[in-house]
Structures are given as structure tokens and as C-alpha cells.
C-alpha positions as CSV (number, residue, x, y, z in Angstrom):
1,M,-10.0,1.4,-9.7
2,R,-7.0,-1.0,-9.5
3,V,-6.9,-4.3,-11.2
4,A,-4.6,-7.4,-11.2
5,A,-3.7,-9.1,-14.4
6,L,-2.8,-12.8,-14.0
7,L,-0.7,-14.2,-16.8
8,R,-0.7,-17.9,-17.4
9,G,2.4,-19.9,-17.9
10,I,5.2,-17.3,-18.0
11,N,8.6,-17.8,-16.4
12,I,7.9,-21.5,-15.7
13,G,10.4,-23.6,-17.6
14,P,12.5,-22.4,-20.5
15,H,9.6,-21.0,-22.6
16,K,7.7,-17.7,-22.4
17,R,10.4,-15.9,-20.4
18,I,9.4,-12.3,-19.7
19,A,11.4,-10.2,-17.3
20,M,9.2,-8.2,-15.0
21,P,10.7,-4.8,-16.0
22,R,9.7,-5.6,-19.6
23,L,6.3,-6.7,-18.6
24,R,5.8,-3.5,-16.7
25,A,6.9,-1.5,-19.7
26,I,4.4,-3.4,-21.9
27,V,1.5,-2.6,-19.5
28,E,2.6,1.0,-19.3
29,S,2.8,1.2,-23.1
30,L,-1.0,0.8,-23.1
31,G,-1.4,3.9,-21.0
32,H,-2.0,2.1,-17.7
33,T,-0.5,3.7,-14.6
34,D,0.8,2.8,-11.2
35,V,2.1,-0.5,-12.6
36,E,3.6,-3.0,-10.1
37,T,4.6,-6.6,-10.6
38,Y,4.4,-9.2,-7.8
39,L,6.9,-12.1,-7.9
40,Q,8.3,-13.4,-11.2
41,S,5.3,-15.4,-12.3
42,G,3.1,-13.0,-14.1
43,N,1.2,-10.9,-11.7
44,V,0.7,-7.3,-12.6
45,V,-1.3,-4.7,-10.7
46,F,-2.2,-1.4,-12.3
47,T,-4.7,1.4,-12.7
48,P,-6.4,1.1,-16.1
49,A,-6.1,3.9,-18.6
50,S,-9.9,3.6,-19.3
51,R,-13.0,2.1,-17.9
52,A,-12.7,-1.0,-20.1
53,T,-14.1,-4.2,-18.8
54,P,-11.7,-6.7,-17.3
55,A,-12.2,-8.9,-20.4
56,R,-11.2,-6.0,-22.7
57,L,-8.2,-5.2,-20.5
58,A,-7.1,-8.9,-20.7
59,A,-7.5,-9.0,-24.5
60,G,-5.5,-5.8,-24.9
61,L,-2.7,-7.1,-22.7
62,E,-2.6,-10.5,-24.5
63,Q,-2.2,-8.6,-27.8
64,A,0.4,-6.2,-26.5
65,I,2.4,-9.1,-25.0
66,A,2.2,-11.1,-28.2
67,D,3.3,-8.1,-30.3
68,A,6.2,-7.3,-27.9
69,T,7.5,-10.8,-27.2
70,G,6.1,-13.2,-29.8
71,H,4.5,-15.2,-27.0
72,A,0.8,-16.0,-26.9
73,V,0.1,-15.6,-23.2
74,P,-3.4,-16.0,-21.8
75,V,-4.3,-13.2,-19.3
76,L,-7.1,-13.0,-16.8
77,V,-8.0,-9.7,-15.1
78,R,-9.7,-9.3,-11.7
79,T,-10.7,-6.0,-10.2
80,G,-9.8,-5.1,-6.6
81,A,-13.4,-5.7,-5.6
82,E,-13.4,-9.1,-7.2
83,L,-10.1,-10.1,-5.5
84,A,-11.5,-8.9,-2.1
85,A,-14.5,-11.2,-2.7
86,V,-12.3,-14.1,-3.6
87,V,-10.4,-13.7,-0.3
88,E,-13.7,-13.3,1.6
89,A,-15.2,-16.4,0.1
90,G,-12.2,-18.6,0.8
91,P,-13.6,-21.8,2.2
92,Y,-10.4,-23.3,3.6
93,A,-8.3,-22.3,6.6
94,A,-5.0,-20.9,5.3
95,D,-2.7,-21.6,8.3
96,D,0.0,-22.3,5.7
97,P,-0.8,-20.0,2.7
98,T,1.2,-22.3,0.3
99,K,-1.3,-25.1,0.9
100,V,-4.4,-23.3,-0.3
101,V,-4.5,-22.3,-3.9
102,V,-7.0,-20.6,-6.2
103,A,-7.4,-21.6,-9.8
104,F,-8.8,-18.5,-11.5
105,L,-11.0,-19.3,-14.5
106,G,-11.9,-17.2,-17.5
107,E,-15.5,-18.0,-17.0
108,E,-17.8,-19.9,-14.7
109,V,-17.9,-23.7,-15.2
110,E,-19.8,-26.5,-13.7
111,L,-17.8,-29.0,-11.6
112,G,-18.4,-31.7,-14.2
113,Q,-16.7,-29.6,-16.9
114,L,-13.5,-29.9,-15.0
115,G,-13.4,-33.6,-15.8
116,L,-12.1,-34.6,-12.4
117,G,-14.5,-37.4,-11.6
118,D,-15.2,-38.2,-8.0
119,L,-13.4,-35.7,-5.8
120,G,-13.2,-38.3,-3.0
121,D,-10.5,-40.0,-5.1
122,Y,-8.1,-37.0,-4.4
123,L,-8.4,-36.9,-0.6
124,P,-6.9,-35.3,1.5
125,D,-7.0,-32.6,-1.2
126,E,-10.3,-30.8,-1.6
127,L,-11.8,-28.5,-4.2
128,T,-14.6,-26.0,-3.9
129,L,-15.9,-24.1,-7.0
130,I,-17.3,-20.6,-6.3
131,G,-18.1,-18.4,-9.3
132,R,-15.0,-18.1,-11.6
133,E,-12.6,-19.5,-8.9
134,A,-11.8,-23.1,-7.9
135,Y,-10.4,-23.1,-4.4
136,V,-8.1,-26.1,-3.7
137,S,-6.8,-27.3,-0.3
138,V,-3.6,-29.2,-0.8
139,P,-2.4,-30.3,2.7
140,N,0.6,-32.2,1.3
141,G,1.6,-29.3,-1.0
142,Q,0.9,-28.6,-4.7
143,A,3.9,-30.7,-5.9
144,R,2.4,-33.8,-4.3
145,S,-1.2,-33.1,-5.2
146,K,-2.9,-35.5,-7.7
147,L,-5.8,-33.1,-7.8
148,M,-3.7,-30.1,-8.9
149,E,-1.9,-32.3,-11.4
150,E,-5.2,-33.4,-12.9
151,L,-6.7,-29.9,-12.8
152,T,-3.8,-28.2,-14.5
153,K,-3.2,-30.7,-17.2
154,R,-6.8,-30.9,-18.4
155,R,-8.1,-29.1,-21.5
156,L,-10.8,-26.9,-20.0
157,P,-13.4,-24.9,-21.9
158,T,-11.8,-21.7,-20.4
159,T,-8.5,-20.3,-19.3
160,L,-7.2,-21.4,-15.9
161,T,-4.2,-20.0,-14.0
162,V,-3.3,-20.9,-10.4
163,R,-2.0,-18.8,-7.5
164,N,-1.3,-19.8,-3.9
165,W,-3.2,-18.1,-1.1
166,R,-0.2,-15.9,-0.2
167,T,-0.2,-14.4,-3.7
168,V,-4.0,-14.1,-3.8
169,T,-4.1,-12.1,-0.5
170,A,-1.1,-10.0,-1.6
171,L,-2.8,-9.1,-4.9
172,A,-6.0,-8.3,-3.1
173,A,-4.1,-5.9,-0.8
174,M,-2.2,-4.3,-3.8
175,T,-5.5,-3.6,-5.6
176,R,-7.2,-1.9,-2.6
């Protein structure tokens, strides 16, 4: 079984800088194998050393990263099967994979818990919540999206980290 670890908030801005070779070494130090990183933004695919749950794998990675770097970095882990289901459930056409994003959540939430109010206020952006993922269509791009701005700046009752559709499909392929 292969899994993907999604780290929140590394290598964005001057804080929490972790080079990918160092991140791979941290993951390997836990006994995980076949470790690969994708891009520079905290995506690590690996074969776990044990049959630990994704939540336990995430907690172990968070601790190892904190010990090695001094940074508290939230980590979410999805199995290959979970990522395949995320891709299969995608509600938006991804003609441009940079204009569809997935906000991965640590646990399921109700739409009201996101504190976004009336989603009609954010058109043409759209949001669909399915399980532990919020799919967001951003036809004018993430940088111009008021919906993405609101979603990512809110204090949520769970961890949230965002990946564009290109990254989501690449990670799903890497975990097959």
C-alpha cells in the first residue's frame, strides 16, 4: 500500500523551509520505503513501514519533522485508494487543472463549519464538499478567488491543505 503525505504550509514564504531531500530523509528515518516527493510544496509518497492508520502515519511524520527541523507542520495522509476516490468523485471539469483545487481536510465537516456564508456570493467560483475534501472550481484562478482566500484564512475545526487538480491526479497516480 502506498500513501501520500500532504504537508501544510511548507516552502511558502520565508518560514518553514524544508528542502525535499531533507524531507525524504526524514520520512525514510521512520522506516518508510520507496519515498518520492512531488514538487517543492510538501507532497511525499511512500510505502509505510507498518500497517499504521493514516492518522498515525500523519502524527508520526509531524513529530519527526518537528524533531528534525523545529517546525510544527500539520500533515494529512491519504491512501492510494482514498486518492483514487477523490479523483473519481471530482465534480468539476478540469480542462485547466490549475483551475480546480481540492482542499483536503483532517476530518469531515459540515458546510456551515467552513464559515463561508452564502456560496452564491463567490460566483463564478463554486465549492462542493464530499467527505473530507472540499472541491473548488476557480475559473479565474486561485490568486483571484475570493472563495479560496476566505477558505484558507479561516480558523477551521480541522487541518486544511490545498492542492490543484494536476497535483491531486499526479499523487493518485504515484500511489497506485
